[in-house]
Backbone as a ProteinNet text record, in pm:
[ID]
protein_1_A
[PRIMARY]
MTLTVAEYAKHFDMALHLQSSTEQDIREHARAAREANVAACYTNSYWTPVVAEELAGSDVRVGTAISFPYGCTSTAMKFAEIEEGLELGATAVDMVLNIGEFRDGNDALTVRELDGLVERCEGRAISKLIFEVCYLTDEEIARLTRLCSDAGIDYVKTSTGSQGFPTEAQVKIMRDNITNPTTKLKVSGVPRTFTMPASLWLIEKMGVSLIGTRSAAKLVAQYADYLENGI
[TERTIARY]
7567	7669.2	7807.1	7891.2	8023.8	8119	8190.6	8290.4	8411.1	8468	8596.5	8704.4	8824.6	8934.5	8961.9	8960.3	8986.3	8879.9	8754.5	8646.1	8658.8	8690.5	8707.2	8821.5	8932.5	9049.4	9018	8931.9	8899.1	8805.7	8768.2	8693.3	8786.8	8918	9013.9	9105.1	9124.6	9234	9335.7	9461.2	9566.6	9648.7	9651.1	9708.4	9823.6	9926.2	10036.8	10067.9	10036.9	10053.8	10144.2	10237.2	10326.9	10429.2	10452.9	10553.8	10693.7	10715.7	10849.3	10883.6	10792.8	10815.2	10933.2	11020.2	11131.2	11088.4	11172.6	11140.2	11125.7	11210.5	11199.9	11066.7	11023.1	10891.9	10780.7	10787.9	10685.3	10687.3	10805.8	10815.2	10760.3	10792.4	10740.5	10588.2	10537.7	10392.7	10325.6	10382.1	10324.7	10332.1	10441.5	10454.8	10353.3	10329.7	10228.9	10089.4	10061.2	9931.8	9915.4	10024.1	10019.6	9997.9	10068.4	10054.7	9913	9855.1	9718.7	9614.7	9655.9	9569.1	9446.9	9475.2	9369	9324.6	9229	9178.3	9279.8	9342.6	9436.3	9537.4	9651.9	9758.2	9780.4	9761.8	9771.7	9895.3	9957.3	10064.8	10047.6	10133.2	10135	10184.6	10144.6	10162.3	10308.1	10401.6	10543	10585.3	10525.9	10569.6	10493.8	10410	10330.4	10414.8	10526.6	10605.3	10661.2	10698.3	10751.8	10643.4	10525.1	10413.6	10376.1	10373	10340.5	10440.3	10565.9	10668.9	10646.1	10617.2	10598.8	10471.4	10369.3	10241.1	10225.9	10326.1	10317.6	10283.7	10186	10145.4	10041.8	10005.3	9902	9771.5	9663.1	9537.3	9507.7	9611	9598.9	9619.1	9523.3	9531.8	9636.5	9696.8	9793.8	9716.9	9711.8	9633	9717.4	9661.8	9728.1	9626.7	9675.1	9588.4	9616.7	9511.8	9524	9485.4	9571.6	9551.3	9531.6	9613.5	9599.9	9687.1	9639.9	9509.8	9404.6	9437.6	9349.4	9257.3	9289.5	9202.9	9204.8	9302.7	9300.5	9386.6	9443.3	9516.5	9418	9467.8	9380.1	9328.3	9220.4	9164.2	9266.8	9340.1	9441.6	9549.3	9591.4	9692.5	9638.2	9511.5	9450.7	9449.4	9407.9	9400.4	9539.2	9638.6	9775.3	9826.8	9794.3	9838.4	9769.7	9641.8	9571.5	9638.6	9663	9720.5	9859.4	9941.1	10073.8	10063.1	9972.9	9956.7	9917.1	9826.5	9784.7	9901.2	9980.3	10096.2	10198.7	10206.5	10303.8	10252.6	10128.2	10078.1	9964.7	9909.2	9796.6	9673.5	9604.7	9480.1	9364.2	9386.6	9282.7	9321.5	9229.5	9261.8	9161.6	9210.8	9127.8	9160.5	9065.6	9085.8	9011.2	9076.8	9015.4	8931.3	8811.8	8720.3	8780.7	8752.9	8779.8	8667.3	8690.7	8585.7	8530.7	8619.8	8575.2	8485.5	8523.2	8441.4	8305.5	8304.4	8176.4	8088.2	8145.7	8067.9	8016.3	8088.2	8043.2	7933.4	7898.5	7792.8	7840.4	7971.4	8025.9	8015.1	7892.3	7870.6	7930.3	7938.7	7993.6	8138.3	8218	8356.9	8361.4	8279.4	8277.4	8244	8143	8102.5	8211.6	8275.4	8383.3	8498.5	8534.6	8642.9	8600.7	8476.8	8425.4	8427.1	8374.5	8370.4	8510.8	8603.8	8741.5	8805.8	8777.7	8829.8	8773.1	8641.3	8575.4	8621.8	8629.5	8670.2	8812.9	8903.2	9042.6	9063.4	8982	8997.6	8923.7	8830.6	8746.1	8830.1	8807.7	8878.6	9020.5	9066.8	9205.8	9218.4	9127.5	9140.4	9004.1	8992.6	8874.8	8883.9	8772.7	8770.1	8696.1	8751.4	8689.5	8704.2	8600.9	8610.7	8609.5	8706.9	8716.9	8643.9	8546.1	8460.5	8522	8579.5	8614.5	8486.5	8405.9	8270.7	8267.9	8378.5	8379	8357.4	8378.9	8360.5	8225.9	8144.6	8021.9	7897.8	7791.8	7662.8	7599	7496	7425.5	7370.9	7314.8	7260.2	7370.2	7485.2	7597.1	7647	7654.2	7696.2	7599.7	7471.2	7369.7	7378.9	7392.5	7398.1	7522.7	7635.4	7760.1	7754.4	7694.8	7680.6	7598.6	7493.1	7409.8	7485.4	7565.1	7645.7	7744.2	7805.5	7900	7829.5	7712.6	7635.2	7600.3	7558.8	7523.4	7644.1	7762.7	7884.8	7933.2	7878.9	7919.4	8049.7	8084	8206.7	8192.5	8304.6	8299.2	8274.4	8336.6	8323	8311.7	8226.4	8228.5	8299.1	8388	8475.8	8463.5	8455.8	8425.9	8534.2	8661.5	8763.1	8903.3	8995.4	9136.4	9206.1	9154.6	9222.7	9310.4	9327.1	9411	9330.1	9196.7	9110.3	9020.4	8894.4	8806.1	8757.7	8715.8	8662.8	8518.1	8475	8334.3	8247.5	8124.6	8030.6	7939.9	7873.2	7777	7668.9	7620.7	7514.7	7560.6	7684.6	7736.5	7751.1	7795.5	7806.3	7668.2	7568.2	7431.5	7379.2	7409	7364	7424.5	7552.1	7615.8	7551.5	7535.9	7475.3	7336.5	7257.4	7116.9	7098.1	7203.4	7191.2	7266.5	7318.1	7375.4	7260.1	7256.8	7146.1	7186.8	7315.3	7366.7	7407.1	7355	7386.8	7533.3	7608.8	7751	7840.1	7783.6	7860.2	7853.4	7969.8	7977.3	8034.9	8039	8077	8206.6	8298.6	8424.2	8432.7	8461	8482	8631	8683.1	8823.4	8832.5	8953.3	8968.5	8925.2	8931.3	8894.9	9010.8	8984.9	9092.4	9185.8	9305.3	9404.5	9355.8	9258.6	9202.8	9091.4	9070.3	8965	8981.4	8870.6	8877.6	8816.3	8849.4	8793.1	8640.9	8583.2	8436.5	8372.5	8437.4	8384.2	8382.8	8485.2	8489.2	8376.9	8350.5	8241.4	8106.4	8090.1	7966.1	7946.9	8053.1	8043.1	8007.3	8071.1	8049.5	7910.6	7873.7	7751.2	7625.5	7637.9	7520.3	7504.3	7614.4	7609.2	7621.7	7646	7655.2	7782.3	7888.9	8017.2	8092.3	8139.6	8210.4	8360.3	8417.4	8560.7	8588.2	8694.2	8742.4	8889.1	8925.2	9063.8	9132.5	9241.4	9315.2	9456.3	9549.9	9686.6	9693.5	9593	9592.6	9528.5	9507.9	9433.7	9494.4	9625.1	9688.4	9669	9679.3	9659	9516.3	9419.9	9279.4	9249.8	9309.7	9290.8	9346.9	9464	9522.9	9434.1	9377.9	9288.5	9162.3	9112.5	8991.7	9020.8	9135.8	9173.7	9183.1	9240.5	9250.5	9112.3	9025.1	8887.8	8814	8826.9	8759.3	8814.8	8944.6	9008.3	8985.3	8993.7	8993	8874.1	8795.6	8687.5	8741.8	8652	8693.7	8747.4
-2836.1	-2922.5	-2868.7	-2953.9	-2913.2	-2899.5	-2787.9	-2767.8	-2857	-2911.7	-2978.6	-2872	-2913.1	-2817	-2750.3	-2829.1	-2774.3	-2672.1	-2700.6	-2607.1	-2479.3	-2493.5	-2377.7	-2289.1	-2350.8	-2274.9	-2188.8	-2238.3	-2164.5	-2046	-2024.1	-1903.9	-1790.3	-1808.4	-1707.9	-1657.8	-1526.4	-1462.3	-1420.4	-1454.6	-1426.2	-1307.6	-1199.8	-1074.1	-1025.7	-970.3	-905.2	-776.4	-662.5	-533.9	-438.7	-490.7	-405.8	-338.2	-210	-137.9	-193.2	-248.3	-292.2	-433.7	-502.5	-642.7	-657.4	-752.4	-786.4	-899.1	-930.5	-1040.9	-1171.2	-1191.4	-1313.4	-1318.8	-1204.7	-1199.2	-1240.1	-1188.8	-1217.9	-1365.6	-1420.6	-1562.8	-1651.1	-1619.3	-1697.4	-1685.7	-1566.5	-1543.9	-1629.4	-1628.3	-1704.8	-1855.1	-1899.7	-2043	-2086.2	-2000	-2031.6	-2037	-1945.4	-1945.8	-2071.9	-2112.5	-2234.7	-2357.5	-2364.4	-2479.4	-2488.2	-2373.9	-2372.7	-2392.3	-2374.4	-2389.7	-2298	-2170.2	-2070.3	-2033.9	-1942.6	-1904.3	-1821.6	-1724.1	-1635.4	-1579.1	-1539.7	-1476.9	-1336.6	-1236.2	-1096.4	-1028.4	-945.2	-856.1	-725.3	-627.8	-508	-544.3	-465.5	-505	-529.1	-463.7	-482.3	-627.9	-699	-834.9	-941.9	-902.8	-1000.2	-1109.3	-1077.8	-1185.2	-1285.2	-1237.3	-1326.2	-1421.8	-1369.3	-1453.2	-1553.3	-1507.6	-1597.8	-1712.7	-1683.5	-1788	-1889	-1840.4	-1929.2	-2014	-1961.1	-2031.6	-2112.9	-2113.4	-2185.3	-2332.4	-2382.7	-2522.4	-2549.1	-2447.1	-2462.6	-2402	-2421.2	-2355.6	-2235.8	-2183.3	-2059.2	-1942.5	-1853.7	-1741.6	-1639.1	-1575.4	-1468.3	-1336.6	-1276.2	-1155.1	-1029.1	-924.8	-795.3	-686.6	-578.6	-468.8	-344.8	-283.3	-171.1	-40.3	61.4	193.2	178.1	92.4	55.5	145.4	192.5	163.6	274.3	383.9	501.2	516.1	453.7	460.3	592.3	677.8	814.9	837.3	732.7	751	769.8	819.8	844.2	712.6	722.3	603.4	538.8	620.3	566.4	490	543.5	474.6	343.5	343.6	219.8	113.8	153.1	56.5	4.9	93.6	51	-47.3	-21.1	-110.3	-246.2	-247.1	-373.9	-452.8	-386.4	-454.2	-508.9	-430.6	-478.8	-598.3	-590	-700.4	-829.2	-819.6	-938.3	-995.8	-909.2	-954.7	-1023.4	-980.4	-1036.9	-1162.4	-1202.3	-1328.7	-1320	-1201.3	-1189.6	-1261.2	-1333.6	-1401.7	-1360.2	-1260.2	-1199.3	-1053.1	-962.2	-819.3	-743.1	-676.9	-596.2	-448.7	-372.3	-229.9	-145.8	-40.9	46.3	154.5	173.5	277.7	416.6	508.8	650.3	701.6	695.7	718.3	860.6	958.2	1096.8	1128.6	1081.7	1106.9	1037.7	916.5	847.9	923.2	970.8	1045.4	1177	1231.9	1353.4	1325.9	1198.4	1164.2	1137.3	1119	1096	947.5	902.3	762.1	728.6	827.8	802.5	755.1	819.1	776	637.4	614.6	484.3	373.7	395.1	294	274.2	383.4	371.4	287.4	309.1	230.8	86.2	65.4	-70.8	-146.3	-82.7	-148.1	-180.8	-88.6	-112.6	-227.9	-238	-349.1	-481.7	-487	-611.3	-654.3	-559.6	-591.9	-645.5	-585.2	-628	-762.8	-792.5	-918.5	-1035.4	-1007.2	-1112.6	-1224	-1346.7	-1461.6	-1476.6	-1382.3	-1384.9	-1383.1	-1314.1	-1296.8	-1267.9	-1291.9	-1253.8	-1104.6	-1033.6	-889.1	-857	-760.3	-718.3	-567.2	-502.5	-360.5	-344.4	-268.1	-240.6	-109.9	-116.5	-1.8	95.7	46.6	123.6	177.2	82.4	114.4	210.6	222.7	312.2	457.9	490.8	628	649.8	544.8	553.4	544.3	611.5	597	465	425.6	302.1	309.8	425	441.9	431.6	490.2	483.9	341	266.1	125.6	46.5	67.3	-3.8	32.5	161.1	206.8	155.1	158.4	110.5	-39.8	-113.6	-257.8	-287.1	-210	-230.1	-193.5	-87.2	-51.1	-162.4	-219.7	-329.8	-451.3	-481.7	-594.4	-572.2	-450.3	-418	-430.9	-400	-407.8	-551.5	-643.6	-783.1	-816	-737.8	-765.2	-896.5	-963.4	-1093.4	-1079.5	-979.4	-962.5	-815.1	-786.2	-657.8	-682.2	-589.3	-609.7	-491.4	-519.4	-415.8	-310.1	-352.5	-262	-299.8	-202.4	-230.5	-292.2	-263.8	-305.3	-196.2	-85.5	24.2	130.3	122	220.2	148.4	188.8	130.1	-9	-84.7	-218.7	-211	-305.4	-310.6	-360.1	-312.9	-358.6	-466.9	-539.1	-640.8	-577.8	-461	-393.9	-359.8	-314.7	-280.3	-403.8	-513.8	-639.2	-682.9	-671.3	-708.9	-622	-492.4	-403	-445.9	-477	-523.3	-653.2	-747.1	-876	-857.3	-772.2	-757.9	-676.1	-608.9	-527.2	-584.5	-705.3	-775	-823.5	-778.6	-811.8	-906.1	-935.6	-1023.9	-1156.1	-1269.4	-1397.8	-1437.4	-1373	-1407.1	-1318.5	-1215.3	-1127	-1178.2	-1188.2	-1242.2	-1137.6	-1173.6	-1079.5	-1122.5	-1026.3	-1048	-949.3	-1000.8	-917.6	-911.7	-791.5	-771.3	-656.7	-632.9	-530.3	-576.8	-709.4	-762.7	-742.1	-731	-706.5	-825.7	-800.4	-906.9	-1012.4	-975.8	-1069.4	-1155.2	-1145.6	-1221	-1370.3	-1438.4	-1577.3	-1673.6	-1800.8	-1904.7	-1912.5	-1910.4	-1910	-1789.9	-1674.6	-1555.8	-1575.5	-1641.4	-1666.5	-1760.5	-1862.1	-1955.2	-1883.9	-1792.2	-1714.2	-1631.4	-1566.9	-1488.2	-1575.9	-1692.4	-1782	-1844.2	-1897.1	-1977.1	-1893.8	-1782.8	-1703.7	-1573.6	-1519.1	-1388.5	-1397.5	-1515.4	-1530.8	-1476.3	-1470.6	-1419.8	-1532	-1503.9	-1605.1	-1604.4	-1485.3	-1473.8	-1382.3	-1414.7	-1331.5	-1302	-1175.3	-1137	-1107.7	-1179.4	-1159.4	-1214.6	-1148.9	-1199.8	-1328.3	-1352.1	-1467.3	-1591.6	-1594.4	-1704.1	-1841.2	-1854.7	-1985.7	-2033.4	-1940.7	-1975.9	-2022.2	-1954.7	-1992	-2128.3	-2157.1	-2288.6	-2398.2	-2374.2	-2472.3	-2491.9	-2383.5	-2393.7	-2472.1	-2452	-2524.2	-2673.4	-2707.4	-2848.5	-2913.6	-2841.2	-2892.9	-2907.4	-2811.3	-2816.6	-2940.1	-2968.9	-3086.1	-3216.1	-3216.2	-3338.6	-3360.2	-3251.7	-3266.1	-3200.7	-3120.5	-3047.4	-2928.6	-2851.8	-2732.2	-2771.3
-7728.7	-7787.2	-7750.8	-7694.8	-7649.8	-7767.7	-7773.2	-7877.5	-7853.3	-7959.3	-7947.4	-7930.3	-7891.1	-7878.1	-8012.8	-8119.9	-8253.3	-8292.5	-8261.7	-8293.3	-8211.1	-8083.8	-7995.8	-8046	-8084.5	-8129.8	-8251.5	-8338.9	-8461.1	-8435	-8311.2	-8274.7	-8232.4	-8250.4	-8203.8	-8314.1	-8315.1	-8386.3	-8280.6	-8302.3	-8204.8	-8255.2	-8177.3	-8225.5	-8138.9	-8205.7	-8136.8	-8212.5	-8151.6	-8218.9	-8140.5	-8065	-7987.6	-8078.6	-8056.3	-8134.1	-8110.5	-7993	-7953.2	-7997.3	-8066.2	-8102.3	-8198.3	-8168.3	-8256.7	-8350.3	-8447.9	-8537.9	-8460.4	-8361.3	-8281	-8206.5	-8153.7	-8087.6	-8184.5	-8305.7	-8406.3	-8443.8	-8461.7	-8497.6	-8385	-8262.3	-8149.6	-8141.1	-8166.1	-8167.1	-8275.2	-8394.8	-8505.6	-8478.8	-8419.9	-8389.4	-8284.2	-8186.1	-8083.8	-8145.5	-8237.5	-8306.4	-8389.4	-8454.4	-8535.9	-8448.4	-8336.8	-8247.1	-8190.3	-8155.3	-8101.9	-8211.9	-8336.6	-8454.4	-8447.3	-8416.5	-8410.8	-8552.7	-8563.2	-8695.5	-8773.5	-8706.1	-8774.8	-8676.3	-8729.8	-8651.2	-8705.8	-8620.2	-8662.9	-8605.4	-8690.8	-8648.4	-8725.1	-8696.1	-8778	-8917.8	-9017.2	-9157	-9196.4	-9131.9	-9165.4	-9152.4	-9056.4	-9026.8	-9106	-9199.5	-9274.5	-9340.7	-9407.9	-9470.5	-9369.6	-9251.7	-9148.2	-9099.9	-9075.7	-9030.9	-9139.9	-9265	-9376.1	-9384.2	-9361	-9362.4	-9250.2	-9131.1	-9016.8	-9028.8	-9095.6	-9104.1	-9232.1	-9316.8	-9444	-9420.7	-9495.5	-9483.8	-9376.9	-9298.6	-9195.4	-9246.1	-9169.2	-9206.9	-9117.4	-9051.3	-8975	-9071.7	-9078.7	-9171.6	-9127.9	-9226.6	-9203.6	-9198.4	-9080.8	-9062.8	-9067.1	-9125.7	-9125.3	-9091.4	-9031.2	-8987.1	-9070.9	-9123.5	-9215.8	-9147.2	-9164.8	-9102.8	-8952.3	-8894	-8752.7	-8666.8	-8551.4	-8490.9	-8507.4	-8579.2	-8575.4	-8696.5	-8808.6	-8925.8	-8999.2	-8969.2	-9020.9	-9144.7	-9202.6	-9327.3	-9442.2	-9554.4	-9668.9	-9725.8	-9801.9	-9865.8	-9957.8	-10032.9	-10124.2	-10048.1	-9934	-9853.6	-9798.1	-9755.8	-9706.9	-9816.1	-9935.9	-10045.1	-10082.5	-10082.2	-10113.2	-10008.5	-9882.4	-9775	-9785.7	-9823.1	-9843.9	-9955.4	-10068.9	-10184.6	-10154	-10083.6	-10046.4	-9952.3	-9854.3	-9760.7	-9829.8	-9926.2	-10000.7	-10080.5	-10141.1	-10217.8	-10128.1	-10002.6	-9908.7	-9839	-9866.8	-9813.9	-9715.4	-9692.3	-9598.7	-9653.7	-9565.3	-9602.9	-9511.9	-9427.9	-9345	-9324.9	-9355.3	-9355.5	-9269.7	-9164.7	-9075.3	-9097.7	-9145.3	-9172.2	-9069.2	-9020.7	-8920.6	-8989	-8937.5	-8983.4	-8963.6	-9056.9	-9033.7	-8943.3	-8814.5	-8715.4	-8722.4	-8732.3	-8733.9	-8852	-8970.9	-9089.7	-9078.6	-9023.4	-9006.1	-8907.3	-8798.1	-8699.1	-8757	-8855.5	-8923.5	-9025.6	-9043.1	-9137.5	-9278.5	-9295.9	-9429.7	-9465.4	-9485.4	-9520.9	-9657.1	-9746.1	-9879.5	-9869.8	-9782.6	-9764	-9701.8	-9601.1	-9534.5	-9633.7	-9716	-9814.4	-9919	-9962.6	-10061.4	-10006.4	-9880.7	-9821.9	-9798.5	-9756.6	-9740.1	-9872.2	-9977.3	-10107.8	-10157.7	-10136	-10179.1	-10104.7	-9975.9	-9895.9	-9944.4	-9959.7	-10000.9	-10139.8	-10232.9	-10369.9	-10374.3	-10300.2	-10303.1	-10234.8	-10136.2	-10062.6	-10127.1	-10215.7	-10272.1	-10335.6	-10289.5	-10341.9	-10291.8	-10208.1	-10161.8	-10009.8	-9943.5	-9798.4	-9737	-9606.5	-9529.6	-9498.2	-9511.2	-9486.9	-9357.3	-9282	-9156.2	-9140.9	-9087.2	-9054.2	-8903.3	-8852.2	-8708.7	-8678.3	-8586.4	-8555.6	-8455	-8347.6	-8226.7	-8163.2	-8111.8	-8064.1	-7946.1	-7873.7	-7757.4	-7797.3	-7925	-7972.5	-8041.5	-8054.3	-8132.8	-8044.6	-8086.8	-8019.5	-8061	-7989	-8024.6	-8167.3	-8203.2	-8338.7	-8443.5	-8414.6	-8509.5	-8526	-8416.2	-8423.9	-8511.1	-8489.6	-8567.8	-8715.8	-8744.8	-8884.2	-8954.1	-8884.8	-8944.1	-8969.9	-8879.1	-8899.1	-9023.9	-9044.9	-9164.1	-9292	-9287.4	-9403.8	-9438.3	-9335.9	-9357.8	-9416.8	-9366	-9418.2	-9564.9	-9597.7	-9736	-9829.1	-9776.9	-9858.3	-9876.7	-9797.4	-9808.2	-9739	-9637	-9562.9	-9486.3	-9461.3	-9393.5	-9243.6	-9180.3	-9035	-8998.4	-8902.6	-8832.9	-8699.4	-8663.1	-8547.4	-8452.2	-8323.4	-8224.9	-8209	-8197.2	-8143.9	-8190.6	-8176.3	-8203.3	-8082.9	-7964	-7842.1	-7784.7	-7859.3	-7810	-7736.8	-7744.2	-7679.2	-7578.2	-7564.4	-7464.8	-7501.7	-7401.4	-7423	-7472.3	-7556	-7596	-7481.3	-7475.4	-7373.2	-7430.5	-7340.9	-7384.4	-7471.3	-7431.8	-7507.3	-7648.5	-7663.1	-7795.4	-7883.8	-7825.5	-7901	-7949.7	-7863.7	-7902	-8015.9	-8011.4	-8118.7	-8251.7	-8251.7	-8374.8	-8422.5	-8332.6	-8368.8	-8428	-8365.7	-8405	-8532.2	-8578.9	-8699.6	-8819	-8805.2	-8920.7	-9008	-9131.7	-9222.1	-9334.5	-9343.3	-9448.3	-9384.6	-9430	-9365.7	-9375.1	-9464.2	-9476.5	-9390	-9327.8	-9239.5	-9096.4	-9032	-8896.6	-8800.8	-8673.8	-8567.7	-8499.9	-8489.9	-8417.5	-8301.9	-8183.7	-8065.4	-8036.1	-8026.2	-7992.8	-7894.2	-7843.7	-7742.7	-7605.8	-7583.6	-7452.2	-7355.1	-7225.2	-7128.5	-7115	-7063.6	-7045.4	-6946	-6862.8	-6764.4	-6824.2	-6955.5	-7023.9	-6996.2	-6964.5	-6920.1	-7020.7	-7004.7	-7090.1	-7077.1	-6955.4	-6945.7	-7015.7	-7008.1	-7076	-7226.9	-7279	-7423.3	-7465.4	-7385.5	-7416.7	-7414.7	-7321.6	-7313.9	-7440.8	-7489.5	-7612	-7731.4	-7739.7	-7853.7	-7849.3	-7733.1	-7722.6	-7698.2	-7628.4	-7590.8	-7669.9	-7719.1	-7785.1	-7937	-7989.7	-8134.2	-8195.4	-8116.1	-8164.6	-8236.7	-8356.6	-8435.3	-8409.8	-8386	-8362.5	-8244.2	-8170.6	-8060.7	-8087.1	-8084.7	-8105.9	-7974.1	-7946.9	-7822.2	-7834.2	-7766.2	-7760.7	-7678.5	-7594.8	-7504	-7564.2	-7694.2	-7757.2	-7728.1	-7742.6	-7722	-7578.2	-7482.9	-7342.3	-7318.4	-7378.5	-7361.1	-7422.9	-7537.4	-7600.1	-7510.3	-7450.7	-7358.8	-7236.1	-7184.9	-7069.3	-7104.1	-7224.2	-7265.8	-7280.6	-7335.1	-7347.5	-7210.2	-7114.2	-6977.9	-6914.8	-6943.3	-6891.3	-6943.3	-7071.4	-7127.6	-7070.5	-7044.1	-6994.6	-6845.8	-6769.7	-6623.9	-6553.9	-6625.7	-6561.2	-6485.1	-6426.2	-6350.8	-6214
[MASK]
+++++++++++++++++++++++++++++++++++++++++++++++++++++++++++++++++++++++++++++++++++++++++++++++++++++++++++++++++++++++++++++++++++++++++++++++++++++++++++++++++++++++++++++++++++++++++++++++++++++++++++++++++++++++++++++++++++++++

């Protein structure tokens, strides 16, 4: 079944996390996300009020990133950042895993942070945990996916985009270890050369619900042209 342009667009989160971004850059980014009618528009947490203002009245979610991109802030700081983001208008929250502690086997910390994220977002925002799969073994990816499913998180997410790209095998491991029917899969950290056909393959063949990329608006425009004119 062929996706409509509107359906295709809702498979994308559009992200801009450059340190050098000005307010004008952020506003233009949010307006492009609104025009493309993607699922969510993400920026660094400082810009959440600006994005919320630009997206007011639309169904594009206001996304914010917590402890981005390294995940190494304290649990208390993560929770404070989540709470502030929600107060400022965030309706989608992506938190980065404390990768080192998880690799050390500290599942108790991972579960505590997962539970805190899910509890704070419940009824207010979509919750996502960013894995950074390039640093994890296959077993660790599988185990973390199951922990996220048990916590009732909305999405498990491959990467921040600041480190290595996820592989097909890693995406499959995440997909195959989701045990909660309400938990979905987001692929992010794709290369700038990411193409529209590649996105369709992830959506239709790999079971990916969301793709995070700065190029989302361009891909939506390419898909609209493809439906109208063919390849």
